[in-house]
CHARMM internal coordinates of N, CA and C (Angstrom, degrees):
IC EDIT
DIST 1 N 1 CA 1.4514
DIST 1 CA 1 C 1.5274
ANGL 1 N 1 CA 1 C 107.65
DIST 1 C 2 N 1.3031
ANGL 1 CA 1 C 2 N 115.51
DIHE 1 N 1 CA 1 C 2 N 131.90
DIST 2 N 2 CA 1.4566
ANGL 1 C 2 N 2 CA 119.37
DIHE 1 CA 1 C 2 N 2 CA -179.23
DIST 2 CA 2 C 1.5245
ANGL 2 N 2 CA 2 C 110.38
DIHE 1 C 2 N 2 CA 2 C -78.34
DIST 2 C 3 N 1.3254
ANGL 2 CA 2 C 3 N 115.66
DIHE 2 N 2 CA 2 C 3 N 162.69
DIST 3 N 3 CA 1.4637
ANGL 2 C 3 N 3 CA 120.36
DIHE 2 CA 2 C 3 N 3 CA 179.71
DIST 3 CA 3 C 1.5268
ANGL 3 N 3 CA 3 C 111.14
DIHE 2 C 3 N 3 CA 3 C -65.62
DIST 3 C 4 N 1.3379
ANGL 3 CA 3 C 4 N 117.80
DIHE 3 N 3 CA 3 C 4 N -29.50
DIST 4 N 4 CA 1.4613
ANGL 3 C 4 N 4 CA 120.34
DIHE 3 CA 3 C 4 N 4 CA 178.39
DIST 4 CA 4 C 1.5247
ANGL 4 N 4 CA 4 C 110.75
DIHE 3 C 4 N 4 CA 4 C -66.19
DIST 4 C 5 N 1.3186
ANGL 4 CA 4 C 5 N 116.87
DIHE 4 N 4 CA 4 C 5 N -41.23
DIST 5 N 5 CA 1.4663
ANGL 4 C 5 N 5 CA 120.93
DIHE 4 CA 4 C 5 N 5 CA 179.02
DIST 5 CA 5 C 1.5276
ANGL 5 N 5 CA 5 C 109.78
DIHE 4 C 5 N 5 CA 5 C -68.95
DIST 5 C 6 N 1.3257
ANGL 5 CA 5 C 6 N 117.12
DIHE 5 N 5 CA 5 C 6 N -40.54
DIST 6 N 6 CA 1.4638
ANGL 5 C 6 N 6 CA 120.10
DIHE 5 CA 5 C 6 N 6 CA 177.97
DIST 6 CA 6 C 1.5246
ANGL 6 N 6 CA 6 C 110.58
DIHE 5 C 6 N 6 CA 6 C -63.18
DIST 6 C 7 N 1.3238
ANGL 6 CA 6 C 7 N 117.34
DIHE 6 N 6 CA 6 C 7 N -40.90
DIST 7 N 7 CA 1.4597
ANGL 6 C 7 N 7 CA 121.06
DIHE 6 CA 6 C 7 N 7 CA 177.09
DIST 7 CA 7 C 1.5165
ANGL 7 N 7 CA 7 C 112.02
DIHE 6 C 7 N 7 CA 7 C -65.01
DIST 7 C 8 N 1.3280
ANGL 7 CA 7 C 8 N 116.31
DIHE 7 N 7 CA 7 C 8 N -39.09
DIST 8 N 8 CA 1.4616
ANGL 7 C 8 N 8 CA 120.80
DIHE 7 CA 7 C 8 N 8 CA 177.28
DIST 8 CA 8 C 1.5233
ANGL 8 N 8 CA 8 C 110.63
DIHE 7 C 8 N 8 CA 8 C -62.32
DIST 8 C 9 N 1.3238
ANGL 8 CA 8 C 9 N 117.32
DIHE 8 N 8 CA 8 C 9 N -45.93
DIST 9 N 9 CA 1.4709
ANGL 8 C 9 N 9 CA 120.93
DIHE 8 CA 8 C 9 N 9 CA 179.50
DIST 9 CA 9 C 1.5243
ANGL 9 N 9 CA 9 C 111.41
DIHE 8 C 9 N 9 CA 9 C -64.45
DIST 9 C 10 N 1.3151
ANGL 9 CA 9 C 10 N 117.11
DIHE 9 N 9 CA 9 C 10 N -40.97
DIST 10 N 10 CA 1.4636
ANGL 9 C 10 N 10 CA 120.00
DIHE 9 CA 9 C 10 N 10 CA 178.77
DIST 10 CA 10 C 1.5222
ANGL 10 N 10 CA 10 C 110.45
DIHE 9 C 10 N 10 CA 10 C -65.05
DIST 10 C 11 N 1.3084
ANGL 10 CA 10 C 11 N 117.44
DIHE 10 N 10 CA 10 C 11 N -41.62
DIST 11 N 11 CA 1.4588
ANGL 10 C 11 N 11 CA 120.92
DIHE 10 CA 10 C 11 N 11 CA 178.13
DIST 11 CA 11 C 1.5138
ANGL 11 N 11 CA 11 C 112.29
DIHE 10 C 11 N 11 CA 11 C -63.90
DIST 11 C 12 N 1.3246
ANGL 11 CA 11 C 12 N 116.34
DIHE 11 N 11 CA 11 C 12 N -39.98
DIST 12 N 12 CA 1.4649
ANGL 11 C 12 N 12 CA 119.85
DIHE 11 CA 11 C 12 N 12 CA 178.00
DIST 12 CA 12 C 1.5303
ANGL 12 N 12 CA 12 C 111.03
DIHE 11 C 12 N 12 CA 12 C -66.34
DIST 12 C 13 N 1.3225
ANGL 12 CA 12 C 13 N 116.94
DIHE 12 N 12 CA 12 C 13 N -40.56
DIST 13 N 13 CA 1.4649
ANGL 12 C 13 N 13 CA 120.19
DIHE 12 CA 12 C 13 N 13 CA 178.52
DIST 13 CA 13 C 1.5223
ANGL 13 N 13 CA 13 C 110.43
DIHE 12 C 13 N 13 CA 13 C -62.96
DIST 13 C 14 N 1.3220
ANGL 13 CA 13 C 14 N 117.05
DIHE 13 N 13 CA 13 C 14 N -43.24
DIST 14 N 14 CA 1.4647
ANGL 13 C 14 N 14 CA 120.36
DIHE 13 CA 13 C 14 N 14 CA 178.36
DIST 14 CA 14 C 1.5267
ANGL 14 N 14 CA 14 C 111.23
DIHE 13 C 14 N 14 CA 14 C -65.62
DIST 14 C 15 N 1.3202
ANGL 14 CA 14 C 15 N 116.23
DIHE 14 N 14 CA 14 C 15 N -38.01
DIST 15 N 15 CA 1.4587
ANGL 14 C 15 N 15 CA 119.86
DIHE 14 CA 14 C 15 N 15 CA 178.22
DIST 15 CA 15 C 1.5201
ANGL 15 N 15 CA 15 C 112.14
DIHE 14 C 15 N 15 CA 15 C -64.04
DIST 15 C 16 N 1.3266
ANGL 15 CA 15 C 16 N 116.31
DIHE 15 N 15 CA 15 C 16 N -45.63
DIST 16 N 16 CA 1.4654
ANGL 15 C 16 N 16 CA 119.60
DIHE 15 CA 15 C 16 N 16 CA 178.14
DIST 16 CA 16 C 1.5223
ANGL 16 N 16 CA 16 C 111.41
DIHE 15 C 16 N 16 CA 16 C -64.13
DIST 16 C 17 N 1.3304
ANGL 16 CA 16 C 17 N 116.78
DIHE 16 N 16 CA 16 C 17 N -41.06
DIST 17 N 17 CA 1.4612
ANGL 16 C 17 N 17 CA 120.08
DIHE 16 CA 16 C 17 N 17 CA 179.38
DIST 17 CA 17 C 1.5231
ANGL 17 N 17 CA 17 C 110.56
DIHE 16 C 17 N 17 CA 17 C -63.63
DIST 17 C 18 N 1.3127
ANGL 17 CA 17 C 18 N 117.08
DIHE 17 N 17 CA 17 C 18 N -42.11
DIST 18 N 18 CA 1.4585
ANGL 17 C 18 N 18 CA 120.42
DIHE 17 CA 17 C 18 N 18 CA 179.10
DIST 18 CA 18 C 1.5110
ANGL 18 N 18 CA 18 C 112.78
DIHE 17 C 18 N 18 CA 18 C -67.22
DIST 18 C 19 N 1.3163
ANGL 18 CA 18 C 19 N 116.74
DIHE 18 N 18 CA 18 C 19 N -38.00
DIST 19 N 19 CA 1.4614
ANGL 18 C 19 N 19 CA 120.37
DIHE 18 CA 18 C 19 N 19 CA -177.45
DIST 19 CA 19 C 1.5238
ANGL 19 N 19 CA 19 C 111.57
DIHE 18 C 19 N 19 CA 19 C -73.67
DIST 19 C 20 N 1.3199
ANGL 19 CA 19 C 20 N 116.86
DIHE 19 N 19 CA 19 C 20 N -47.73
DIST 20 N 20 CA 1.4624
ANGL 19 C 20 N 20 CA 120.87
DIHE 19 CA 19 C 20 N 20 CA -174.56
DIST 20 CA 20 C 1.5212
ANGL 20 N 20 CA 20 C 113.94
DIHE 19 C 20 N 20 CA 20 C -88.49
DIST 20 C 21 N 1.3228
ANGL 20 CA 20 C 21 N 117.63
DIHE 20 N 20 CA 20 C 21 N -28.56
DIST 21 N 21 CA 1.4575
ANGL 20 C 21 N 21 CA 119.67
DIHE 20 CA 20 C 21 N 21 CA -173.91
DIST 21 CA 21 C 1.5108
ANGL 21 N 21 CA 21 C 114.98
DIHE 20 C 21 N 21 CA 21 C -111.68
DIST 21 C 22 N 1.3129
ANGL 21 CA 21 C 22 N 118.12
DIHE 21 N 21 CA 21 C 22 N -7.78
DIST 22 N 22 CA 1.4538
ANGL 21 C 22 N 22 CA 120.86
DIHE 21 CA 21 C 22 N 22 CA -179.15
DIST 22 CA 22 C 1.5186
ANGL 22 N 22 CA 22 C 111.81
DIHE 21 C 22 N 22 CA 22 C 86.37
DIST 22 C 23 N 1.3204
ANGL 22 CA 22 C 23 N 114.31
DIHE 22 N 22 CA 22 C 23 N -172.57
DIST 23 N 23 CA 1.4636
ANGL 22 C 23 N 23 CA 120.55
DIHE 22 CA 22 C 23 N 23 CA -174.71
DIST 23 CA 23 C 1.5270
ANGL 23 N 23 CA 23 C 112.08
DIHE 22 C 23 N 23 CA 23 C -66.35
DIST 23 C 24 N 1.3346
ANGL 23 CA 23 C 24 N 117.82
DIHE 23 N 23 CA 23 C 24 N -37.29
DIST 24 N 24 CA 1.4678
ANGL 23 C 24 N 24 CA 120.65
DIHE 23 CA 23 C 24 N 24 CA 179.76
DIST 24 CA 24 C 1.5163
ANGL 24 N 24 CA 24 C 112.03
DIHE 23 C 24 N 24 CA 24 C -60.79
DIST 24 C 25 N 1.3370
ANGL 24 CA 24 C 25 N 116.73
DIHE 24 N 24 CA 24 C 25 N -42.67
DIST 25 N 25 CA 1.4606
ANGL 24 C 25 N 25 CA 120.47
DIHE 24 CA 24 C 25 N 25 CA 178.33
DIST 25 CA 25 C 1.5202
ANGL 25 N 25 CA 25 C 110.35
DIHE 24 C 25 N 25 CA 25 C -67.16
DIST 25 C 26 N 1.3299
ANGL 25 CA 25 C 26 N 116.72
DIHE 25 N 25 CA 25 C 26 N -37.78
DIST 26 N 26 CA 1.4646
ANGL 25 C 26 N 26 CA 120.98
DIHE 25 CA 25 C 26 N 26 CA 177.76
DIST 26 CA 26 C 1.5249
ANGL 26 N 26 CA 26 C 110.40
DIHE 25 C 26 N 26 CA 26 C -59.28
DIST 26 C 27 N 1.3232
ANGL 26 CA 26 C 27 N 117.02
DIHE 26 N 26 CA 26 C 27 N -47.22
DIST 27 N 27 CA 1.4694
ANGL 26 C 27 N 27 CA 121.18
DIHE 26 CA 26 C 27 N 27 CA -179.40
DIST 27 CA 27 C 1.5201
ANGL 27 N 27 CA 27 C 110.79
DIHE 26 C 27 N 27 CA 27 C -65.69
DIST 27 C 28 N 1.3386
ANGL 27 CA 27 C 28 N 117.07
DIHE 27 N 27 CA 27 C 28 N -40.31
DIST 28 N 28 CA 1.4682
ANGL 27 C 28 N 28 CA 120.65
DIHE 27 CA 27 C 28 N 28 CA 179.24
DIST 28 CA 28 C 1.5241
ANGL 28 N 28 CA 28 C 110.85
DIHE 27 C 28 N 28 CA 28 C -62.85
DIST 28 C 29 N 1.3210
ANGL 28 CA 28 C 29 N 117.86
DIHE 28 N 28 CA 28 C 29 N -45.78
DIST 29 N 29 CA 1.4590
ANGL 28 C 29 N 29 CA 120.96
DIHE 28 CA 28 C 29 N 29 CA 179.67
DIST 29 CA 29 C 1.5260
ANGL 29 N 29 CA 29 C 110.46
DIHE 28 C 29 N 29 CA 29 C -64.90
DIST 29 C 30 N 1.3267
ANGL 29 CA 29 C 30 N 117.62
DIHE 29 N 29 CA 29 C 30 N -40.08
DIST 30 N 30 CA 1.4625
ANGL 29 C 30 N 30 CA 120.54
DIHE 29 CA 29 C 30 N 30 CA 178.66
DIST 30 CA 30 C 1.5322
ANGL 30 N 30 CA 30 C 111.21
DIHE 29 C 30 N 30 CA 30 C -64.25
DIST 30 C 31 N 1.3296
ANGL 30 CA 30 C 31 N 117.28
DIHE 30 N 30 CA 30 C 31 N -42.83
DIST 31 N 31 CA 1.4694
ANGL 30 C 31 N 31 CA 120.47
DIHE 30 CA 30 C 31 N 31 CA -180.00
DIST 31 CA 31 C 1.5252
ANGL 31 N 31 CA 31 C 111.28
DIHE 30 C 31 N 31 CA 31 C -66.46
DIST 31 C 32 N 1.3190
ANGL 31 CA 31 C 32 N 117.42
DIHE 31 N 31 CA 31 C 32 N -44.00
DIST 32 N 32 CA 1.4623
ANGL 31 C 32 N 32 CA 119.98
DIHE 31 CA 31 C 32 N 32 CA 179.05
DIST 32 CA 32 C 1.5247
ANGL 32 N 32 CA 32 C 111.01
DIHE 31 C 32 N 32 CA 32 C -66.80
DIST 32 C 33 N 1.3247
ANGL 32 CA 32 C 33 N 117.04
DIHE 32 N 32 CA 32 C 33 N -33.95
DIST 33 N 33 CA 1.4634
ANGL 32 C 33 N 33 CA 119.98
DIHE 32 CA 32 C 33 N 33 CA 175.98
DIST 33 CA 33 C 1.5192
ANGL 33 N 33 CA 33 C 111.74
DIHE 32 C 33 N 33 CA 33 C -65.48
DIST 33 C 34 N 1.3271
ANGL 33 CA 33 C 34 N 116.93
DIHE 33 N 33 CA 33 C 34 N -40.15
DIST 34 N 34 CA 1.4632
ANGL 33 C 34 N 34 CA 120.63
DIHE 33 CA 33 C 34 N 34 CA 178.36
DIST 34 CA 34 C 1.5264
ANGL 34 N 34 CA 34 C 110.96
DIHE 33 C 34 N 34 CA 34 C -65.86
DIST 34 C 35 N 1.3174
ANGL 34 CA 34 C 35 N 116.57
DIHE 34 N 34 CA 34 C 35 N -41.35
DIST 35 N 35 CA 1.4704
ANGL 34 C 35 N 35 CA 120.49
DIHE 34 CA 34 C 35 N 35 CA 177.71
DIST 35 CA 35 C 1.5231
ANGL 35 N 35 CA 35 C 110.09
DIHE 34 C 35 N 35 CA 35 C -63.78
DIST 35 C 36 N 1.3263
ANGL 35 CA 35 C 36 N 116.81
DIHE 35 N 35 CA 35 C 36 N -43.50
DIST 36 N 36 CA 1.4576
ANGL 35 C 36 N 36 CA 120.54
DIHE 35 CA 35 C 36 N 36 CA 177.91
DIST 36 CA 36 C 1.5181
ANGL 36 N 36 CA 36 C 112.39
DIHE 35 C 36 N 36 CA 36 C -62.37
DIST 36 C 37 N 1.3213
ANGL 36 CA 36 C 37 N 116.48
DIHE 36 N 36 CA 36 C 37 N -38.03
DIST 37 N 37 CA 1.4691
ANGL 36 C 37 N 37 CA 120.78
DIHE 36 CA 36 C 37 N 37 CA 178.01
DIST 37 CA 37 C 1.5256
ANGL 37 N 37 CA 37 C 110.49
DIHE 36 C 37 N 37 CA 37 C -63.01
DIST 37 C 38 N 1.3211
ANGL 37 CA 37 C 38 N 116.70
DIHE 37 N 37 CA 37 C 38 N -45.23
DIST 38 N 38 CA 1.4700
ANGL 37 C 38 N 38 CA 120.55
DIHE 37 CA 37 C 38 N 38 CA -179.04
DIST 38 CA 38 C 1.5254
ANGL 38 N 38 CA 38 C 110.40
DIHE 37 C 38 N 38 CA 38 C -65.82
DIST 38 C 39 N 1.3263
ANGL 38 CA 38 C 39 N 117.66
DIHE 38 N 38 CA 38 C 39 N -42.77
DIST 39 N 39 CA 1.4647
ANGL 38 C 39 N 39 CA 120.66
DIHE 38 CA 38 C 39 N 39 CA 177.83
DIST 39 CA 39 C 1.5278
ANGL 39 N 39 CA 39 C 110.27
DIHE 38 C 39 N 39 CA 39 C -62.59
DIST 39 C 40 N 1.3186
ANGL 39 CA 39 C 40 N 116.79
DIHE 39 N 39 CA 39 C 40 N -40.52
DIST 40 N 40 CA 1.4626
ANGL 39 C 40 N 40 CA 120.16
DIHE 39 CA 39 C 40 N 40 CA 177.29
DIST 40 CA 40 C 1.5145
ANGL 40 N 40 CA 40 C 112.52
DIHE 39 C 40 N 40 CA 40 C -62.28
DIST 40 C 41 N 1.3278
ANGL 40 CA 40 C 41 N 116.95
DIHE 40 N 40 CA 40 C 41 N -38.26
DIST 41 N 41 CA 1.4676
ANGL 40 C 41 N 41 CA 119.98
DIHE 40 CA 40 C 41 N 41 CA 177.59
DIST 41 CA 41 C 1.5291
ANGL 41 N 41 CA 41 C 110.84
DIHE 40 C 41 N 41 CA 41 C -66.46
DIST 41 C 42 N 1.3510
ANGL 41 CA 41 C 42 N 117.03
DIHE 41 N 41 CA 41 C 42 N -36.52
DIST 42 N 42 CA 1.4691
ANGL 41 C 42 N 42 CA 119.93
DIHE 41 CA 41 C 42 N 42 CA 175.97
DIST 42 CA 42 C 1.5244
ANGL 42 N 42 CA 42 C 110.46
DIHE 41 C 42 N 42 CA 42 C -63.78
DIST 42 C 43 N 1.3225
ANGL 42 CA 42 C 43 N 116.63
DIHE 42 N 42 CA 42 C 43 N -44.76
DIST 43 N 43 CA 1.4579
ANGL 42 C 43 N 43 CA 121.00
DIHE 42 CA 42 C 43 N 43 CA -177.81
DIST 43 CA 43 C 1.5258
ANGL 43 N 43 CA 43 C 110.81
DIHE 42 C 43 N 43 CA 43 C -64.65
DIST 43 C 44 N 1.3248
ANGL 43 CA 43 C 44 N 117.40
DIHE 43 N 43 CA 43 C 44 N -38.89
DIST 44 N 44 CA 1.4614
ANGL 43 C 44 N 44 CA 121.25
DIHE 43 CA 43 C 44 N 44 CA 177.92
DIST 44 CA 44 C 1.5157
ANGL 44 N 44 CA 44 C 112.45
DIHE 43 C 44 N 44 CA 44 C -71.03
DIST 44 C 45 N 1.3252
ANGL 44 CA 44 C 45 N 117.88
DIHE 44 N 44 CA 44 C 45 N -17.27
DIST 45 N 45 CA 1.4524
ANGL 44 C 45 N 45 CA 121.37
DIHE 44 CA 44 C 45 N 45 CA -179.49
DIST 45 CA 45 C 1.5146
ANGL 45 N 45 CA 45 C 113.53
DIHE 44 C 45 N 45 CA 45 C 89.62
DIST 45 C 46 N 1.3362
ANGL 45 CA 45 C 46 N 117.53
DIHE 45 N 45 CA 45 C 46 N 11.11
DIST 46 N 46 CA 1.4588
ANGL 45 C 46 N 46 CA 120.94
DIHE 45 CA 45 C 46 N 46 CA -179.98
DIST 46 CA 46 C 1.5241
ANGL 46 N 46 CA 46 C 112.97
DIHE 45 C 46 N 46 CA 46 C -80.24
DIST 46 C 47 N 1.3195
ANGL 46 CA 46 C 47 N 117.78
DIHE 46 N 46 CA 46 C 47 N -20.97
DIST 47 N 47 CA 1.4642
ANGL 46 C 47 N 47 CA 122.58
DIHE 46 CA 46 C 47 N 47 CA 179.96
DIST 47 CA 47 C 1.5158
ANGL 47 N 47 CA 47 C 109.71
DIHE 46 C 47 N 47 CA 47 C -124.91
DIST 47 C 48 N 1.3021
ANGL 47 CA 47 C 48 N 115.60
DIHE 47 N 47 CA 47 C 48 N 149.46
DIST 48 N 48 CA 1.4599
ANGL 47 C 48 N 48 CA 122.40
DIHE 47 CA 47 C 48 N 48 CA 173.76
DIST 48 CA 48 C 1.5222
ANGL 48 N 48 CA 48 C 107.94
DIHE 47 C 48 N 48 CA 48 C -117.08
DIST 48 C 49 N 1.3324
ANGL 48 CA 48 C 49 N 118.27
DIHE 48 N 48 CA 48 C 49 N 143.17
DIST 49 N 49 CA 1.4703
ANGL 48 C 49 N 49 CA 119.69
DIHE 48 CA 48 C 49 N 49 CA -179.22
DIST 49 CA 49 C 1.5245
ANGL 49 N 49 CA 49 C 113.52
DIHE 48 C 49 N 49 CA 49 C -57.30
DIST 49 C 50 N 1.3064
ANGL 49 CA 49 C 50 N 118.86
DIHE 49 N 49 CA 49 C 50 N -31.35
DIST 50 N 50 CA 1.4575
ANGL 49 C 50 N 50 CA 122.31
DIHE 49 CA 49 C 50 N 50 CA -178.98
DIST 50 CA 50 C 1.5204
ANGL 50 N 50 CA 50 C 113.59
DIHE 49 C 50 N 50 CA 50 C -67.64
DIST 50 C 51 N 1.3282
ANGL 50 CA 50 C 51 N 118.16
DIHE 50 N 50 CA 50 C 51 N -17.87
DIST 51 N 51 CA 1.4526
ANGL 50 C 51 N 51 CA 120.27
DIHE 50 CA 50 C 51 N 51 CA -179.61
DIST 51 CA 51 C 1.5310
ANGL 51 N 51 CA 51 C 112.41
DIHE 50 C 51 N 51 CA 51 C -66.69
DIST 51 C 52 N 1.3027
ANGL 51 CA 51 C 52 N 117.36
DIHE 51 N 51 CA 51 C 52 N -23.87
DIST 52 N 52 CA 1.4620
ANGL 51 C 52 N 52 CA 121.03
DIHE 51 CA 51 C 52 N 52 CA 179.34
DIST 52 CA 52 C 1.5219
ANGL 52 N 52 CA 52 C 112.30
DIHE 51 C 52 N 52 CA 52 C -84.36
DIST 52 C 53 N 1.3246
ANGL 52 CA 52 C 53 N 117.80
DIHE 52 N 52 CA 52 C 53 N -16.60
DIST 53 N 53 CA 1.4550
ANGL 52 C 53 N 53 CA 120.71
DIHE 52 CA 52 C 53 N 53 CA -172.17
DIST 53 CA 53 C 1.5201
ANGL 53 N 53 CA 53 C 113.65
DIHE 52 C 53 N 53 CA 53 C -119.43
DIST 53 C 54 N 1.3066
ANGL 53 CA 53 C 54 N 118.63
DIHE 53 N 53 CA 53 C 54 N 16.69
DIST 54 N 54 CA 1.4652
ANGL 53 C 54 N 54 CA 121.03
DIHE 53 CA 53 C 54 N 54 CA 178.79
DIST 54 CA 54 C 1.5172
ANGL 54 N 54 CA 54 C 110.25
DIHE 53 C 54 N 54 CA 54 C -73.56
DIST 54 C 55 N 1.3242
ANGL 54 CA 54 C 55 N 115.08
DIHE 54 N 54 CA 54 C 55 N 147.95
DIST 55 N 55 CA 1.4572
ANGL 54 C 55 N 55 CA 119.50
DIHE 54 CA 54 C 55 N 55 CA 176.76
DIST 55 CA 55 C 1.5165
ANGL 55 N 55 CA 55 C 109.73
DIHE 54 C 55 N 55 CA 55 C -79.46
DIST 55 C 56 N 1.3050
ANGL 55 CA 55 C 56 N 115.69
DIHE 55 N 55 CA 55 C 56 N 157.58
DIST 56 N 56 CA 1.4592
ANGL 55 C 56 N 56 CA 120.33
DIHE 55 CA 55 C 56 N 56 CA 179.29
DIST 56 CA 56 C 1.5178
ANGL 56 N 56 CA 56 C 109.88
DIHE 55 C 56 N 56 CA 56 C -75.68
DIST 56 C 57 N 1.3161
ANGL 56 CA 56 C 57 N 115.30
DIHE 56 N 56 CA 56 C 57 N 152.04
DIST 57 N 57 CA 1.4636
ANGL 56 C 57 N 57 CA 119.31
DIHE 56 CA 56 C 57 N 57 CA 178.98
DIST 57 CA 57 C 1.5200
ANGL 57 N 57 CA 57 C 109.21
DIHE 56 C 57 N 57 CA 57 C -85.75
DIST 57 C 58 N 1.3091
ANGL 57 CA 57 C 58 N 116.02
DIHE 57 N 57 CA 57 C 58 N 160.60
DIST 58 N 58 CA 1.4590
ANGL 57 C 58 N 58 CA 121.06
DIHE 57 CA 57 C 58 N 58 CA -178.86
DIST 58 CA 58 C 1.5178
ANGL 58 N 58 CA 58 C 112.74
DIHE 57 C 58 N 58 CA 58 C -68.26
DIST 58 C 59 N 1.3331
ANGL 58 CA 58 C 59 N 118.27
DIHE 58 N 58 CA 58 C 59 N -26.44
DIST 59 N 59 CA 1.4665
ANGL 58 C 59 N 59 CA 121.20
DIHE 58 CA 58 C 59 N 59 CA -178.37
DIST 59 CA 59 C 1.5321
ANGL 59 N 59 CA 59 C 111.38
DIHE 58 C 59 N 59 CA 59 C -61.30
DIST 59 C 60 N 1.2901
ANGL 59 CA 59 C 60 N 116.02
DIHE 59 N 59 CA 59 C 60 N -40.93
DIST 60 N 60 CA 1.4628
ANGL 59 C 60 N 60 CA 119.36
DIHE 59 CA 59 C 60 N 60 CA -177.12
DIST 60 CA 60 C 1.5296
ANGL 60 N 60 CA 60 C 111.17
DIHE 59 C 60 N 60 CA 60 C -69.96
DIST 60 C 61 N 1.3246
ANGL 60 CA 60 C 61 N 117.54
DIHE 60 N 60 CA 60 C 61 N -37.18
DIST 61 N 61 CA 1.4563
ANGL 60 C 61 N 61 CA 120.47
DIHE 60 CA 60 C 61 N 61 CA 179.08
DIST 61 CA 61 C 1.5303
ANGL 61 N 61 CA 61 C 111.68
DIHE 60 C 61 N 61 CA 61 C -67.96
DIST 61 C 62 N 1.3362
ANGL 61 CA 61 C 62 N 116.86
DIHE 61 N 61 CA 61 C 62 N -32.57
DIST 62 N 62 CA 1.4573
ANGL 61 C 62 N 62 CA 120.42
DIHE 61 CA 61 C 62 N 62 CA 179.88
DIST 62 CA 62 C 1.5230
ANGL 62 N 62 CA 62 C 111.76
DIHE 61 C 62 N 62 CA 62 C -69.19
DIST 62 C 63 N 1.3282
ANGL 62 CA 62 C 63 N 117.82
DIHE 62 N 62 CA 62 C 63 N -29.84
DIST 63 N 63 CA 1.4648
ANGL 62 C 63 N 63 CA 120.54
DIHE 62 CA 62 C 63 N 63 CA -178.93
DIST 63 CA 63 C 1.5239
ANGL 63 N 63 CA 63 C 112.74
DIHE 62 C 63 N 63 CA 63 C -71.90
DIST 63 C 64 N 1.3007
ANGL 63 CA 63 C 64 N 117.97
DIHE 63 N 63 CA 63 C 64 N -21.45
DIST 64 N 64 CA 1.4672
ANGL 63 C 64 N 64 CA 121.24
DIHE 63 CA 63 C 64 N 64 CA -179.29
DIST 64 CA 64 C 1.5171
ANGL 64 N 64 CA 64 C 112.75
DIHE 63 C 64 N 64 CA 64 C -71.63
DIST 64 C 65 N 1.2863
ANGL 64 CA 64 C 65 N 118.27
DIHE 64 N 64 CA 64 C 65 N -26.67
DIST 65 N 65 CA 1.4691
ANGL 64 C 65 N 65 CA 122.51
DIHE 64 CA 64 C 65 N 65 CA -172.42
DIST 65 CA 65 C 1.4868
ANGL 65 N 65 CA 65 C 111.99
DIHE 64 C 65 N 65 CA 65 C -73.64
END
COOR INIT
IC SEED 1 N 1 CA 1 C
IC BUILD
């Protein structure tokens, strides 16, 4: 399945949730879709759990000053 088709299906699901269930259902479907996307990336091997918990480098902190 191409990313365009996946995006189309996700958009349709969000549209139906928003129309039939209101804003709360829209937010719930969007949040569960985001969680599913992240889990799918882990399963495919595109993400590693450590990427979310790395410390910041000193270069970025120096630019703030």
